[in-house]
N, C-alpha and C positions, 0 to 999 in steps of 0.2 A: 584686781577685783574680779571675783567670780560672778558670772551671769547667774542670777538667782532663780531663774524660772526654767531651768532645763529639766528634762525628764528624770535623769539620775545624777547623783554625785558619788564620787568615790571617797575613800577614807582620807586621802590627801586633801581633796577639795573641802571636805567637812572640817578638817583641822585648820585649813586656811580661813574658812569662814569664822571659826572660833577666834583665831588670831586677829581678824578684822573687827572683832566684837560685833558681828552681825547679830540681830535679834533672831534667835533660833528656837524652835520648839520641836522636840522629837515626838512623833505621833506613831505609837506602836499599834498597828492595825490587825494584830493577831487576836484570837478570841481571849476572853478574860482569863481563863485558866492558864493559858500559855503565858500571858502577860504577868500574871501573879507568880509564876514559877521563875521569873527572872527576865528583866528587860535591860535596855541600855540606859545606864545612868551616867551622865556626864556633868561634872560640877558646873553650876551656873546656868544649866539648860534644863528647862522643865520637860519632863516626859509624861505624856498623857496616853491613855488607852481608849481608842475608838475602833472597835472591830470593823473591818471592811464590810462585812455582811450587813451591819447596821447602817453604814454610810450609803450603801447601794439602795437600801429599802426605804430610807427616809427622804422626805422632800428636802429637808435641810441636811447637808452632809455631816455637819458637826453639831453636837449639843450646844445650846446657847452660850454657856460659860466657856467652853473650849473655843467656839467661834470667836468670841470677844478676845480671848488671849491670842488667837492666831491672826487676827485682822491685820496687824502691821508687822507680822513676823514671817520668816521663811520657815515653812514646815518641812521637816525631814521625815518622810514616812519610812517605816521599818517593819519588817516581818522576818521570818526565819531565813528565807532564801533570796528575797527581793522581788519575787513575782507579784505577790499580792500588794506589796508596797508600791510597785510601779502602777498598778491599776488604781490604787487609792490616790496616788499623786496626780494621775491624769484626771480623775474625777474632781479632785479639789481644784486643779487648774481650770477646769470647765466652769467651776463655781466662782472663779475670780481670785482664788488664793495663790500665793507663791508657794509652790510645793515641788519637791524633788524626792525621789526614792533613793535610799542608801543602797548602792550597788552590792549585790551579794548578801544583803541583810545581816542578821546576827552571825550567820555562819562565816561570812567573810571577815566580819569584825573580829571574831574570836581567832580566826586563822592568822590574822595580822598581829596577834598578840595584844590587842586592845582589851581593856577591862570593861566589864559591865557587872551589875549587881543583880 
């Protein structure tokens, strides 16, 4: 069993969580334009977009609908390289969520031959 509240997870740990049927939500923290140009789509796991800049500026890190979906899930934050995702995951952990950043972001995901849409 993977510890669900660590700062980052790698591709192998992500896959292990999938096999354990953990409730996961992918939170793409890039701006809307980048998200719309393509994000990580994994069958059976919801992908939501909440730009990190908005998370920082709001009293509530997540919009109400997203917050409800994330309440009992492990959030995997995602950006292009992993840097913004780590900041977003830290912010979410401060707010009481279980959140980890995907190490290396989409760049590492693609380098490992994983698919996204």
